[in-house]
N, C-alpha and C positions, 0 to 999 in steps of 0.2 A: 062574831061580834064585829061591829064596825067602829073605827076610831076617827074622830074629826081632825082635820088639819086645823090647828088653832086659829090661824089668821092668814091674811093675804101674804104671799111671799113675793119678793122682788129679787129675781135672780139675774146676776150679771153673767153674760156668756164669756167663758174662758176658752183656751185653746182646745180643751177636750171636747167642746160642743160646737166649735166654729165649723160652719158648713152643714150642720145637722138639720134635718127637717123638724119643724115645730112639733108635729105629732109624736115623732120618735123621742124628741127631747122631753116632752111631758111624760111619756111612758116611763122614761128613766127617772125623772124627778118624783113622779107620783107612783112609787113602787106599789104594785098590786092593783093599780087602777085599771078596770076593764077598758078596752078600746072604745066601746060605744060612749062611755063617760068622757073620755078624752076628747072625742069628736064633738060631743054635745057642748062642752064648755068652750070649745073653740068657736063653734057656730054661734053660740049665744053672745059672744063678745066679752065673756068674762076673762078670757085670756087676752092680754095685750102685749104687743112688741113695740117698745119705744112709745108707749101710750096710745098706740093705734091698733085697730082690729087687724087680724092676720088670718090667713087660711092655713089649713093643715099642712100644705106642702111648702109653706114659707121656709126659705133657707136662712138660718140664723147666722149672724156675723159676730166676730170678736167684738166685745164691748156692748152688744145689744142688751137692753134691759127687758126681761120678760116678767109680766105680772101673772102670777099663778094664784087662782082663787082658792079659798078654803073648800075642801071636798071631804066626803066621808070615804075612808079607805078600809079594806080588810085589815085585821090584825096582822102584824108581821109574822111570817112563818118562822118558827123556832129552828127549823132545819137549816136555814141559811147560816146560823151561827155555829152549826156543827161542821161546816166545811173546814177540813184541816188545811192550815197554811202550808204551802210547799213551794220551794224553789226547784227549778230544774237545771240541768247542766247548760250553761250559757255558751253559745258558739260565737255570738256577736251582740254588742249592745251599744247604742248611743242615745241621743235625745229623741230620735225619731222612731226607732223600732228595736225589737229584741228578737234574736234567733235562739231557739233552744233545741236540745236534743231530746225529743219526747221518747220516753220508754214505751215498750209494748204493754198492752193491757190497761192503758189509761185513756179514757175518752178525752177528746179535746174540749168538750163542753157538756153540761148536764142536759138531760132530756131523754125521752124514749126509754124510761126505766133506769136511767143513770142519774143519781141525785146531784153529782157535781163532776167536773172534769178539770183539765189543765187550766183553763182561763179563770174558773172560780177559785181554784187554789192559789193561782198567782195573785189575783186581786186580794185575797185574804192575806197573803204573805207580804203584799206591798200596799198597805192601807193609805200611804201617802200619795200613791200614783193617781193622778186625775183621770187618766184615760188608759185603758188596756183592752184591746179588741183583737180577736183572731183575724188574721189576714186571709187564711185558707184553712183547709182541714186535712187531717189524716185519719184513716180508719183507726178504731181503738186498738186493733191488733198490730198495726204498723208502727214501727219506730222511726226516729230520724228527725230531720230538719223541719221545724215548725216556726212560722213567723207570727209575732204579736206586735201590733202597732201601738205606739205610745202617744200618737197625735192623730187627730182625725184626718188632717191633710196627708199624713203618711199612709194611713189606711186606704184612702181613696186612690192614691197614686200607686201603691203596691198592688192593690186589687186590679187596677187598670193593666199593670204589667202581666198579671196572670191571664186577664181577658184578652189582651193583645198579643199574647204568646212571646213576650220579651223576657219572661221568666223561664229558665231552663232547669227542669228537675230530672235527676237521675236516681233510680232506685237499684239496690242490690236485691236480687231474688234468687233463691235456690229452688230449682224445679226438678221434678222427677223425670228421669230419662235423659238421653243425649239430644240436646237441642241442635238441629242442623245449622251449621255455620252459615250456610247460604241463605237462611231465612232471617233477613235483617229488618224487615218491615211487616208489621201486622196492621192492616187497614181494614177493620171489620166494624160495622155499625153495631151499636149497643142499645138495648131496650130495657128500661126499668119497669118492674112490676112488683106487686105484693103477693106473697104466698097466702094460702088459705088461713094461716095463723097470723097474718098481718105483718110478716117480716119483709123487709125490703130486699129485693134480689135484682140481678141484672143478667140478661142473656144476650149472646151474640145472635144477630139476625142476618140472613143472606140478602134480604131486600133493604137497601139503604132507606127507603121511604118508611120503613117500620121502626127505625131507630135513628140514633144520631151518629154521624160519622166519627170514628175514633181511630187515632193513629198512635202506635207505639213503635219505637225503634229499639231493636234488640242486638246486643253484642255479647258474644260468649267470652267470659273471662277465664273460665276453667271448665274443662270437660272431664268429669269423673266417671264417665261410662253410664252408670245407673242414675247419676245426678249431674246437673249442670248449674254452674254459678253464672248468672247473667247480670249485665248492666242494662236496665231498661229506661230509656228516656221517653217521656210522654210529650207528644205534640198537642194533645187535647187532654183536658182534665175531667174525664167522666167518672161517675161513681163506680168504684170497683174495677176500673178500666184494666189495670195490669193483671189483676187476678183472673178476670174473665177472658181476656185476650190470651194469656198463657195457657189457661185451661182449654180454651177453644182449639188451640194448636196441638193439644194432646200432651201438654207438659204442665200439669197443675203445680202450684207452689207448695213446697213442703210445709205442713202444719196448717194449711188453709182449711178451716172448719166449715166454710160455706160452699166452696167450689173444688175442694181438693179430693185426694184419695183417702177416704176416711179410715180404711183398714191400715194403710201404711202409716198414717198419722198416729194411730194408736200404737203401732209397733215401734215407731220412732220414740214416742213418749215413754215407752216401757224399756227402751234400750235393746229391743229384740231385733230391729231392722239392721242396726249397725252395732254389733257387740262392742261395748266399751264407750258408747256415746248415747246419751239420752237427750232428746230435744222435744220440747212440748209447747212451742209457740209457732206462729207463722213466720217464715223466713222472708219477710219483705221489709226493707229498710230504706228510707229516704236518705241516701248517703251524701248527695250534693245538690246545691241550688245556686245558680248564678242569676242575679237580678240587678237592675239599675237601682242605685240609691235613690230614695224618694225625694231627697233635697238636692243632691249634687248631680245625679244622673250617672255618676261613675259606677262601674260594675263592682258589685260585692260578690265574692266567691265564698260560699259556706260549705264546710265539710263536716260530716258527722261520722266518726269512726264506727265500724261495726260493733254492736253490743257484744259483750264477752261470750254470751251463749252462742251467738251466730259465728263469731270468730273461732270459738272452740270447735264447732262442727266442721267448719272449713279446714281447720288445722288437722282434724281427725281424718277427713277425706283425703287431704294432701299426703298425710303420713301413710295412709293405706295405699294410695296410688304409688308412692315412692317404694313401698315395701314389695309391691307386686311387680315393680320394674316397668310400669306403664309409662 
């Protein structure tokens, strides 16, 4: 069933929409409106910006008045109201952006079979917030520092930092085997593809022309013999980069269900691999991020402590190491 928007709306652009394209703004205002409808009402002149016709790529400015015509929209989906409100551990917050410590097992946004994620839950928990948008992403299985912009200006500036590589991200990863301390750089191109089941995967390729150049810097924090705790700093932000790079070097991440050692993962989850220690998640954690502040340019240094289950596994390995006299 369709529902009509009762009358013409005149919407004043606030900070949350300052700098946004007209088509994207309308998609946000006219929730559920298909893109072809949005473009049709723009082309027809039914949408006006400051009483003048505008194109889909017009950038809106603070204080602009947008005329939104009455249109017929799909009935609101009841699922949206079932998103549970949730706050996450806050590492930093001001008027411009928010940094949280994302837990493992939570998607950053809905889609691809996931009905909701961090951003939808945050918006539900903060109904007064005019603007909340993800600056970047983390895999569902990865925990750690995640940035959420509270202004569009902050969003664009922070995303520029990631694009221009002035954002420095370091991850803690526990891998299988003894990582060679002399191996400090992994510079291997990555290629994305879909499996026969339609799942997204990434593979390392020898020919740089067949993929995108990807660089990870690796530092050994602790060598446990059969496991290594690493700090991995990424110079490029490719999909599944760390997971595939470490696996390509013969040291998959503990608990990685896509690229890891599946038999060992099962043994770890059952507590059979390390007697006295059960571990049933992927050990990849975005532990630190340094980035220029979007308003002042001053460096902001963010630290997310290891989750209890990861710290517990490290403590167990260190205790075992000490007991063996290694």
